[in-house]
BAFI-3210 file (N, C-alpha, C; in Angstrom, 3 decimals, decimal comma, padded with zeros to 6 digits):
// residues 265
n [1|2|3|4|5|6|7|8|9|10|11|12|13|14|15|16|17|18|19|20|21|22|23|24|25|26|27|28|29|30|31|32|33|34|35|36|37|38|39|40|41|42|43|44|45|46|47|48|49|50|51|52|53|54|55|56|57|58|59|60|61|62|63|64|65|66|67|68|69|70|71|72|73|74|75|76|77|78|79|80|81|82|83|84|85|86|87|88|89|90|91|92|93|94|95|96|97|98|99|100|101|102|103|104|105|106|107|108|109|110|111|112|113|114|115|116|117|118|119|120|121|122|123|124|125|126|127|128|129|130|131|132|133|134|135|136|137|138|139|140|141|142|143|144|145|146|147|148|149|150|151|152|153|154|155|156|157|158|159|160|161|162|163|164|165|166|167|168|169|170|171|172|173|174|175|176|177|178|179|180|181|182|183|184|185|186|187|188|189|190|191|192|193|194|195|196|197|198|199|200|201|202|203|204|205|206|207|208|209|210|211|212|213|214|215|216|217|218|219|220|221|222|223|224|225|226|227|228|229|230|231|232|233|234|235|236|237|238|239|240|241|242|243|244|245|246|247|248|249|250|251|252|253|254|255|256|257|258|259|260|261|262|263|264|265]
n.u [090,884|091,950|089,451|088,160|090,668|089,454|089,076|089,238|087,468|088,637|091,274|091,987|091,837|094,182|095,952|098,492|100,120|100,445|101,340|103,962|105,396|105,858|107,622|109,832|110,382|109,760|108,469|110,354|108,650|108,839|108,797|106,159|104,422|102,051|099,975|100,335|099,944|098,685|097,610|100,019|101,410|100,763|100,563|103,315|104,722|103,315|104,670|107,247|106,796|105,357|107,504|109,106|111,693|113,104|115,127|113,121|110,778|112,403|113,390|111,038|109,592|111,791|110,751|108,557|108,860|108,021|105,539|105,169|101,658|101,068|099,452|097,263|097,017|099,244|100,766|099,662|100,238|103,303|102,965|101,983|104,188|106,306|104,571|104,929|107,610|107,908|107,256|108,310|111,314|111,337|112,096|114,577|116,211|116,030|116,025|116,360|113,322|111,543|112,416|111,327|108,371|107,578|108,024|105,546|103,410|103,373|103,428|100,988|099,573|099,392|098,447|095,669|095,330|095,370|093,071|090,587|091,483|090,218|087,845|086,522|087,776|085,514|086,407|088,593|088,803|090,747|093,034|093,093|093,362|095,702|097,080|096,092|097,691|099,986|100,942|100,078|102,251|104,268|104,404|105,080|107,531|109,050|109,039|108,368|106,863|104,400|102,277|100,568|100,681|099,591|097,336|096,619|096,366|093,712|092,039|092,242|091,643|089,293|087,746|088,212|086,271|083,586|083,691|084,461|082,870|082,664|084,653|086,681|089,891|090,058|088,527|090,027|092,702|091,781|091,512|093,832|094,746|093,917|094,667|097,427|097,822|099,386|099,572|097,173|093,913|091,320|088,816|090,328|091,376|088,941|087,406|089,591|088,748|086,156|086,332|088,378|087,519|084,873|086,620|087,571|085,415|084,483|086,399|086,150|083,539|084,387|085,920|084,283|083,456|084,159|087,651|089,672|091,421|093,143|093,088|094,790|094,856|093,483|094,605|096,169|094,381|093,645|095,574|096,106|093,759|094,328|095,920|094,867|093,064|095,198|095,890|094,054|093,810|092,768|093,305|092,547|091,060|092,777|094,370|092,582|092,605|094,859|095,733|093,680|094,580|096,893|096,412|095,423|098,140|100,841|102,963|103,202|105,305|104,838|102,455|103,582|105,057|103,512|102,265|103,621|104,449|102,479|101,596|103,448|103,582]
n.v [081,195|079,100|079,021|081,182|083,589|084,615|087,520|089,663|093,047|095,395|094,515|096,142|098,773|099,300|098,739|100,121|100,611|097,682|097,352|098,428|096,875|094,299|095,322|095,358|093,333|090,049|086,787|083,831|082,605|079,456|079,637|079,123|077,686|074,660|076,064|078,547|082,619|084,800|086,775|088,258|087,628|089,650|091,783|092,207|091,995|094,650|096,735|096,423|097,546|099,870|101,046|101,056|099,202|096,290|094,336|093,252|092,787|090,399|089,491|088,296|086,535|084,547|082,728|082,135|080,047|077,459|074,761|071,580|070,335|072,052|075,134|077,127|079,543|080,015|080,009|082,438|084,589|084,782|085,607|087,503|089,210|088,841|090,478|092,732|093,617|093,705|095,954|097,483|097,165|098,261|100,362|100,280|098,065|096,581|093,956|091,930|092,463|091,803|089,057|089,014|089,586|087,091|085,601|085,951|085,976|083,131|082,083|083,115|081,317|078,945|078,920|079,500|077,068|074,727|075,935|075,451|072,866|071,717|072,329|075,100|076,896|079,640|081,206|082,549|085,401|086,745|085,366|085,876|088,522|090,187|088,355|089,073|091,744|092,028|090,163|092,643|094,392|092,266|092,517|095,499|095,724|093,667|093,935|092,486|089,996|091,442|091,334|088,977|088,589|090,789|089,996|088,128|089,389|090,223|088,479|087,368|089,088|089,956|087,285|087,495|089,698|088,633|087,115|088,271|090,467|092,594|092,339|094,366|094,791|093,190|095,548|097,539|097,061|096,128|098,799|100,040|098,453|100,213|102,864|102,500|102,110|101,942|105,352|106,209|106,933|109,908|108,915|106,501|107,153|108,607|106,536|104,904|106,946|106,629|104,097|103,552|105,502|103,616|101,439|102,383|103,039|100,310|099,107|101,292|099,581|097,133|097,079|097,738|095,105|092,171|091,205|090,078|087,497|087,687|091,769|093,603|097,113|099,045|101,686|102,714|102,061|104,974|106,418|105,876|107,678|109,358|110,562|110,285|112,673|114,583|114,663|115,713|118,363|118,518|119,471|119,511|117,619|116,022|116,267|115,420|112,597|111,689|112,330|109,932|108,144|108,045|108,090|105,490|104,103|105,405|105,093|105,023|105,170|106,698|108,006|109,955|111,283|112,116|114,159|115,843|117,126|118,631|120,221|121,303|123,196]
n.w [108,473|111,911|114,671|115,354|117,612|121,024|123,184|126,341|125,544|126,881|125,888|123,350|123,851|125,814|124,112|123,586|125,283|125,580|123,787|123,683|125,973|124,876|123,217|125,238|126,323|125,445|125,742|123,923|120,983|121,415|123,876|125,172|125,083|123,880|122,745|121,323|122,096|119,649|119,847|121,786|119,544|117,287|118,021|118,622|115,907|114,663|116,239|115,145|112,818|113,339|114,321|112,563|112,277|111,479|112,048|114,642|113,042|111,584|113,652|114,304|112,531|112,552|114,816|113,283|112,360|109,639|111,551|113,150|113,607|110,734|110,988|109,827|110,623|111,819|109,779|108,408|109,815|109,860|107,507|107,524|108,469|107,216|105,059|106,199|106,849|103,898|102,702|104,885|103,396|100,904|099,798|100,447|100,406|097,104|096,776|098,913|099,609|097,603|097,996|100,292|099,682|097,869|099,687|102,162|100,095|099,516|102,150|102,732|100,834|101,991|103,845|102,880|101,910|104,080|105,766|103,751|103,646|105,832|106,001|106,202|104,740|104,020|106,303|105,069|104,318|105,368|105,200|102,206|101,612|102,194|100,895|098,350|098,556|098,873|096,866|095,523|095,842|095,318|092,255|092,004|092,154|090,597|087,111|085,444|086,250|086,867|085,112|085,115|088,607|089,363|087,801|089,512|092,219|091,443|091,673|094,567|095,823|095,242|096,185|098,533|099,117|098,813|100,211|103,223|103,535|105,501|106,290|108,016|107,484|104,997|103,302|104,422|102,742|100,274|099,459|099,678|097,541|095,439|096,052|095,836|093,059|089,625|088,442|088,725|088,952|088,800|089,523|090,519|093,140|093,973|095,180|096,119|098,894|099,306|100,239|102,347|103,697|104,497|105,763|107,944|109,429|109,208|111,484|113,829|114,609|114,934|116,973|119,208|119,486|121,270|121,729|119,213|116,931|113,356|114,640|113,480|112,339|112,284|112,708|110,106|108,490|109,380|108,937|105,931|104,979|106,322|104,131|101,794|102,476|102,752|099,759|098,637|099,644|102,164|104,851|107,642|107,800|107,159|109,671|112,253|111,364|111,286|113,910|115,261|113,990|115,969|118,706|118,424|117,721|119,757|118,286|115,475|113,033|110,409|110,743|112,903|111,689|109,303|110,433|111,668|109,477|108,908|110,747|110,772|108,791]
ca.u [092,220|091,711|088,728|088,509|090,753|088,391|089,492|088,316|088,025|089,376|092,562|092,128|092,038|094,969|096,710|099,855|100,851|101,041|102,754|105,463|106,047|106,171|108,889|110,947|110,210|108,623|109,021|110,048|107,340|108,245|108,325|104,518|103,615|101,140|098,700|100,413|099,116|098,754|097,802|100,850|102,604|100,416|101,535|105,321|104,477|102,556|105,462|107,692|106,426|105,448|108,686|110,428|112,170|113,386|115,024|112,504|109,796|112,746|113,509|109,752|110,245|112,531|110,371|107,176|109,336|106,544|106,221|104,054|101,025|100,909|098,939|096,410|097,721|100,924|101,186|098,843|101,558|104,707|102,882|102,026|105,477|107,156|103,918|105,433|109,256|107,902|106,659|109,786|112,617|111,034|112,540|116,156|117,001|114,607|116,258|115,486|111,780|111,335|112,298|109,730|107,181|107,307|107,858|104,054|102,748|103,912|102,688|099,037|098,601|099,005|097,136|094,579|095,171|094,990|091,323|090,374|091,253|090,067|086,498|087,201|086,924|084,733|087,941|089,826|089,376|091,480|094,402|093,379|093,102|097,066|097,839|096,197|098,335|101,597|100,675|100,747|103,825|105,617|104,331|105,530|109,470|109,272|107,933|108,103|105,432|103,220|101,344|100,175|101,129|098,633|096,014|095,675|095,784|092,722|090,774|092,332|091,085|087,680|087,125|088,234|085,189|082,754|083,667|084,006|082,273|082,259|085,914|088,180|091,147|089,929|088,392|091,619|093,398|090,939|091,470|095,199|095,404|093,363|095,530|098,621|098,230|100,419|098,716|095,895|093,283|090,977|088,354|090,378|091,195|087,824|086,862|089,911|089,070|085,517|086,881|089,691|086,246|084,087|087,551|087,802|084,431|084,523|087,604|085,680|082,572|085,194|086,502|083,691|083,418|085,578|089,055|090,144|092,419|093,230|092,850|095,396|095,083|092,407|095,416|096,775|093,437|093,473|096,950|095,496|092,376|095,038|097,085|093,900|092,882|096,260|096,240|093,216|094,113|092,368|094,137|092,206|089,787|093,692|094,703|091,763|092,364|096,231|095,616|092,945|096,029|098,803|095,803|095,106|099,167|101,372|104,283|103,195|106,213|104,672|101,701|103,766|105,848|102,721|101,402|105,035|104,176|101,289|102,070|104,841|103,275]
ca.v [080,718|078,390|079,039|082,562|083,616|085,760|088,227|090,397|093,990|095,834|094,361|097,320|100,114|099,113|098,752|101,446|100,509|096,597|096,726|098,659|095,822|093,298|094,863|095,498|091,884|088,847|085,621|083,038|081,666|078,270|079,877|079,700|076,417|074,128|077,533|080,587|083,969|085,345|088,792|089,008|087,872|090,329|093,269|091,624|091,766|095,545|097,273|096,460|098,072|100,870|101,908|100,774|098,245|095,209|093,407|093,183|091,824|089,439|087,596|087,101|085,881|083,215|082,174|081,792|079,593|075,869|073,728|070,524|070,619|073,088|076,171|078,031|081,019|080,595|080,752|083,930|085,610|084,649|085,910|089,371|089,426|089,095|091,508|093,989|093,261|094,057|097,546|098,702|097,270|098,246|101,360|100,476|096,919|095,986|092,006|091,913|093,076|090,647|088,177|088,914|089,322|086,018|084,606|086,315|085,026|082,034|081,350|082,954|080,399|077,550|078,791|079,342|075,364|073,994|076,739|074,366|071,441|071,867|073,522|076,172|078,136|080,359|081,376|082,537|086,376|087,489|085,608|086,235|089,864|090,185|087,637|090,137|093,040|090,869|090,081|094,278|094,835|091,256|093,080|096,633|094,822|093,087|093,992|090,989|089,402|092,086|091,058|087,635|089,122|091,626|089,081|087,245|090,250|090,685|087,146|087,289|090,224|089,193|085,692|088,302|090,505|087,844|085,909|088,636|092,157|093,388|092,726|095,696|093,938|093,596|096,170|098,594|096,332|096,190|100,458|099,761|098,298|101,133|103,602|102,441|101,801|102,921|106,147|105,917|107,820|110,598|108,256|105,558|108,281|109,016|105,045|104,906|107,650|106,130|102,804|103,914|105,790|102,598|100,602|103,279|102,734|098,980|099,399|101,212|098,862|096,177|097,868|097,534|093,835|091,392|091,359|088,132|087,529|089,410|092,657|094,492|097,281|100,344|103,127|102,138|102,894|105,799|106,946|106,428|108,090|111,606|110,684|110,414|113,927|115,778|114,745|116,740|120,268|118,754|118,865|119,139|115,773|114,702|115,971|114,439|111,202|111,367|112,192|109,012|106,744|108,281|107,471|104,063|103,444|106,441|104,946|104,724|106,356|107,042|109,018|110,985|112,648|113,224|115,114|116,734|118,160|118,897|121,016|122,582|124,416]
ca.w [109,850|113,058|115,286|115,747|119,170|121,655|124,384|126,430|125,195|127,280|125,533|122,010|124,967|126,490|123,010|123,412|126,854|125,574|122,267|124,313|127,357|124,111|122,400|126,269|127,036|124,675|125,520|122,452|121,205|121,808|125,828|125,822|125,318|122,748|122,826|121,044|122,577|118,575|120,398|121,514|118,325|116,141|118,846|118,316|114,364|114,634|116,794|114,393|111,372|113,326|114,694|111,367|112,105|110,880|113,014|115,302|112,852|111,337|114,739|114,611|110,879|113,142|115,898|113,147|110,506|109,171|112,574|113,190|112,847|110,533|111,166|109,507|112,664|111,991|108,006|108,302|110,752|108,976|105,909|107,841|109,104|105,525|103,778|106,850|106,415|102,659|102,940|105,373|102,063|099,435|099,164|101,317|099,445|096,347|096,881|099,956|099,272|096,697|098,694|101,413|099,240|097,372|101,047|102,267|099,236|099,839|103,157|103,056|099,685|101,947|105,008|102,855|101,634|105,277|106,003|102,874|103,765|106,714|105,603|107,272|103,499|104,238|107,380|104,734|103,936|106,035|104,591|100,322|101,179|102,629|099,686|097,449|099,068|099,035|095,150|094,357|096,496|094,427|091,147|091,409|092,767|089,780|086,712|083,869|086,952|086,915|084,633|086,636|090,367|089,061|088,527|090,318|093,681|091,985|092,148|096,008|096,711|094,957|096,735|099,932|098,770|097,969|101,894|104,626|102,851|105,996|107,300|108,073|106,905|104,155|102,790|103,668|101,576|099,480|099,288|099,735|096,244|094,876|095,762|094,950|091,384|089,206|087,279|089,192|087,818|089,649|089,531|091,866|094,276|094,542|095,436|097,879|099,729|100,089|100,616|103,754|105,253|105,378|106,487|108,983|109,840|110,201|112,256|115,062|115,194|115,528|118,415|119,776|119,881|122,215|120,409|118,395|116,248|113,619|114,786|113,334|110,356|112,526|112,648|109,173|107,781|109,498|107,577|104,474|105,106|106,214|102,660|100,961|103,065|102,253|098,425|097,958|100,123|102,834|105,926|108,445|107,729|107,631|110,502|112,422|110,512|112,342|115,220|115,834|114,311|116,642|119,532|118,474|117,452|119,662|117,642|114,543|112,894|109,897|111,241|113,334|109,961|108,595|111,447|111,594|108,045|108,717|112,031|110,443|107,830]
c.u [091,093|090,884|088,887|088,974|089,667|089,574|088,844|088,871|088,270|091,218|093,274|092,304|093,127|096,912|098,350|100,631|101,308|102,260|104,078|106,553|106,051|107,368|109,724|111,724|109,680|109,177|109,503|108,864|106,942|108,182|107,198|103,510|103,171|100,139|099,028|099,346|099,374|097,676|099,014|101,800|101,894|101,280|102,666|105,537|104,959|103,291|106,810|107,427|105,918|106,506|109,302|111,654|112,700|113,952|114,314|111,131|110,978|112,911|112,227|109,387|110,834|112,303|108,825|107,474|107,920|107,483|104,987|103,642|100,722|099,477|098,471|097,457|098,827|101,248|101,318|099,801|102,888|103,993|102,552|102,858|106,065|105,927|104,929|106,969|109,483|108,213|108,112|111,450|112,358|111,486|114,451|116,173|115,825|114,682|115,796|113,661|111,402|111,245|111,344|108,516|106,177|107,391|106,457|103,373|103,072|103,581|100,998|099,228|098,425|098,440|095,293|094,346|094,966|093,524|090,838|090,339|090,670|087,973|086,491|087,631|086,437|085,561|088,628|090,262|090,244|092,984|094,384|093,531|094,681|097,628|097,999|097,094|099,682|101,668|101,584|101,820|105,148|106,012|104,495|106,924|109,392|108,214|107,902|106,797|104,507|102,056|100,201|099,767|099,479|097,351|095,318|095,899|094,087|091,685|091,046|091,820|089,235|086,760|087,412|086,910|083,858|082,832|083,435|083,769|082,512|083,546|086,878|089,070|090,663|089,265|089,677|092,284|093,260|091,294|092,800|095,502|094,524|093,850|096,622|098,815|098,898|098,767|097,368|094,792|092,321|089,855|088,623|091,129|090,224|087,065|087,880|089,279|087,794|085,852|087,723|087,861|086,311|085,484|087,925|086,727|084,168|085,223|086,345|084,767|083,213|085,608|085,694|083,297|084,588|086,798|089,628|091,307|091,724|092,956|093,239|094,781|094,018|093,557|096,348|095,816|093,234|094,429|096,253|094,730|093,240|095,478|096,193|093,519|093,485|095,915|094,793|092,935|093,140|092,682|093,742|091,521|091,424|094,439|094,610|091,749|093,493|096,651|094,068|093,785|096,795|097,713|095,644|096,887|100,206|102,572|104,614|103,811|105,929|103,566|101,911|104,662|105,465|102,187|102,581|104,781|103,106|101,120|102,784|105,021|103,770]
c.v [079,788|079,193|080,274|082,806|084,923|086,443|089,080|092,358|095,330|095,800|095,946|098,523|100,285|098,351|098,595|100,758|098,275|096,163|097,229|097,668|095,084|093,894|095,443|094,128|090,886|088,061|084,741|082,122|080,154|078,015|078,953|078,253|076,389|076,011|078,541|081,315|084,705|086,690|088,911|088,966|088,928|091,219|093,019|092,389|093,825|096,238|097,610|097,098|099,569|101,637|101,691|099,755|096,352|094,139|092,855|092,273|090,539|088,376|087,560|086,516|084,293|082,321|081,526|080,626|077,989|075,183|072,449|070,153|071,303|073,978|076,615|080,001|081,047|081,205|082,272|085,061|085,429|085,225|087,602|089,953|090,043|090,644|092,903|094,511|094,273|095,416|098,618|098,600|097,569|099,420|101,494|099,176|096,108|094,295|091,677|091,806|091,889|089,159|087,635|088,820|087,807|085,005|084,693|085,786|083,667|081,643|081,728|081,536|079,242|078,047|078,864|077,952|074,566|075,047|074,925|073,234|071,017|072,037|074,210|077,251|079,672|081,421|082,259|084,182|087,449|087,314|086,221|087,531|090,581|089,356|088,806|091,399|092,658|090,438|091,535|093,839|093,788|092,301|094,333|096,043|094,307|093,197|093,307|090,038|089,932|092,167|089,640|088,306|089,750|091,186|088,458|088,282|090,452|089,379|087,102|087,902|090,324|088,848|086,931|089,104|089,901|087,097|086,900|090,306|093,170|093,427|094,340|095,563|093,849|094,523|097,801|097,836|096,522|098,225|100,470|099,636|099,687|102,237|103,896|101,975|102,595|103,714|106,134|107,448|108,663|110,111|106,992|106,319|108,374|107,715|105,237|105,053|106,717|104,223|102,596|104,615|104,240|101,794|100,978|102,663|101,411|098,566|099,423|100,351|097,366|096,342|097,684|096,633|093,515|091,433|090,331|088,973|087,474|090,234|093,807|095,857|098,761|101,660|102,934|102,959|104,440|106,681|107,444|107,171|109,919|111,390|110,828|112,060|114,873|116,030|115,353|117,713|119,970|118,774|119,037|117,932|115,484|114,745|115,124|113,064|111,440|111,347|110,896|107,976|106,738|107,661|106,148|103,701|105,105|106,182|104,484|106,357|107,027|108,200|110,301|112,031|113,451|114,128|116,145|117,945|118,641|120,983|121,694|123,477|124,287]
c.w [110,550|113,745|115,655|117,372|119,260|122,707|124,978|125,700|125,270|126,699|123,714|123,444|125,449|125,116|123,164|124,432|126,201|124,852|122,969|125,211|126,115|123,250|123,716|126,299|126,499|125,179|124,048|122,293|122,000|123,448|125,859|125,051|123,497|122,464|122,547|121,260|121,079|119,073|120,666|120,462|117,453|117,003|118,214|116,947|113,997|114,533|116,475|113,366|112,020|113,960|113,467|111,800|111,799|110,880|113,521|114,238|112,123|112,380|115,634|113,828|111,970|113,918|114,679|112,056|110,749|110,808|112,166|114,576|111,995|110,618|110,389|109,886|111,888|110,697|108,164|109,030|110,267|107,258|106,095|108,209|108,058|104,808|105,262|106,601|104,729|102,201|103,504|104,561|100,881|098,574|099,913|100,388|099,064|096,578|097,813|100,685|098,753|097,423|099,839|100,975|098,360|098,997|102,106|101,653|099,726|100,781|103,522|102,285|100,890|104,162|104,466|102,552|102,692|105,537|104,954|103,401|105,026|107,124|106,208|106,266|103,678|105,777|106,633|104,325|103,980|105,241|102,263|100,869|101,276|101,362|098,516|097,420|098,617|097,197|094,718|095,046|095,176|092,657|090,847|091,818|091,333|088,440|085,293|084,945|086,738|086,039|085,421|087,459|089,702|088,633|089,140|091,899|093,626|091,812|093,285|096,335|096,120|096,255|098,109|100,250|099,213|099,736|103,058|103,843|103,622|106,953|107,236|107,366|105,674|103,099|102,640|102,936|100,101|098,560|098,948|097,955|095,761|094,394|095,137|093,841|091,021|088,495|087,564|088,954|088,934|090,527|091,071|093,066|095,171|095,637|096,309|098,866|100,716|100,847|101,757|104,506|105,583|106,213|108,358|110,271|110,690|110,988|113,549|115,066|115,278|116,867|119,441|120,695|121,054|121,034|120,360|117,292|114,642|113,476|114,368|112,643|111,083|112,085|111,186|108,375|108,078|108,882|106,451|104,112|105,334|104,830|101,946|101,252|101,908|100,613|097,766|098,804|101,489|104,071|107,798|109,408|107,974|108,904|112,033|112,535|111,387|113,732|115,952|115,158|115,132|118,659|119,829|118,737|117,990|118,644|116,299|114,021|111,503|109,878|111,922|112,123|108,933|108,781|111,730|110,019|108,244|109,939|111,387|109,500|106,492]
res [m|q|p|m|l|v|a|s|s|s|y|r|a|s|y|p|a|r|v|f|s|l|a|v|a|l|l|p|l|g|a|w|g|s|e|t|n|w|l|d|v|e|s|r|i|q|y|g|y|y|t|e|d|p|r|a|l|a|g|v|m|e|l|l|a|p|a|e|p|e|s|a|t|r|r|y|y|a|g|l|a|n|y|r|l|t|q|l|s|a|t|r|d|k|g|r|a|k|e|t|a|e|a|c|v|d|n|l|d|q|a|v|k|i|q|k|a|k|n|l|e|q|d|s|a|d|a|l|a|l|e|s|a|c|l|d|l|l|a|g|l|e|a|w|r|a|p|f|a|a|s|r|s|g|s|q|i|e|k|a|r|h|l|g|p|k|n|p|r|v|l|l|l|d|a|v|g|v|y|e|r|p|k|a|s|a|a|d|n|a|r|a|l|q|g|f|k|a|a|a|a|a|f|e|a|e|r|r|d|n|e|h|v|p|g|w|g|a|a|e|a|y|v|y|l|a|k|c|q|l|d|r|g|a|t|l|e|a|r|d|a|l|e|r|a|l|l|i|a|p|e|l|a|e|a|r|r|l|m|k|k|i|t|s|g]
***
C-alpha cells in the first residue's frame, strides 16, 4: 500500500474503548478532509465484523467508493470491508456473499496494481494475502469457479509469503486458508495450528511496536488458535486463547460464543 502510517503504541492498548466510541459516533470519511484517518476506518470495519453488523459494514463501504486520485490504501480497506461482509453473509445470503467476495478481489487487485505502478510492489504483502483469502471464499461460494479461484489464491498467498514472511496478517490468512480447506487432512490441521501459533506470536511482536495500518488480525488469530485447540480436545489451551482474543476485542461475538460453549460444559 502507500507509505505506512504510524501512530503511538498507546493506540493498541486503548483499542476496545476506541472501537466502542467509533461505533457510537464517527464522522463521514468526507468530513476528515484529504488526510483520511485510516486507523479509524480500520477500527470501524473491525467493529462491524466483531459485532456481526452487516449494516455497519455496508455503511463503511459506501464511504470507501473509488475516488480520485486512486489510493491503494482506500482500495485495501474497501477489500477488507467486503471480506468482512462476505464472512458474515456466507451462511445468510449466498448471493450477497458472492457479490462482496468479487468486490473484495477486484479492490485488492486494484490496490496491488496501484502499488506496482508507484514502484511500491514490495509493500503488497497485506493486499495479496487478503486477496488470496477472498478468492478462497469465492471458490467456496461458486463451485464452477473453484479451480481457477483456488489456483490464483495459492499464487497470491505465495507472493505474500515471499514479500512478508513475518507479516502477522500474511501468517494468519495463510493458516486460515489451510484450516478452512475442504476435507482438510490431519497434516493440514497440524500445519494450521502451527500457523496460528506463529501468527499470534507475530501479532504480539507487532503490538509492541508503534501502531501502523493495517494492524488488524490479532484477536482473530487467537480465535482460530482456540478452534484448533478445541478440535484436538485441548480445552484449557482453547480457553486461554479465547481470553487473549477477548482482551484485545471484548466485543468479538465469535469468541464470546466459543467461550460460552467451553464454560457451559
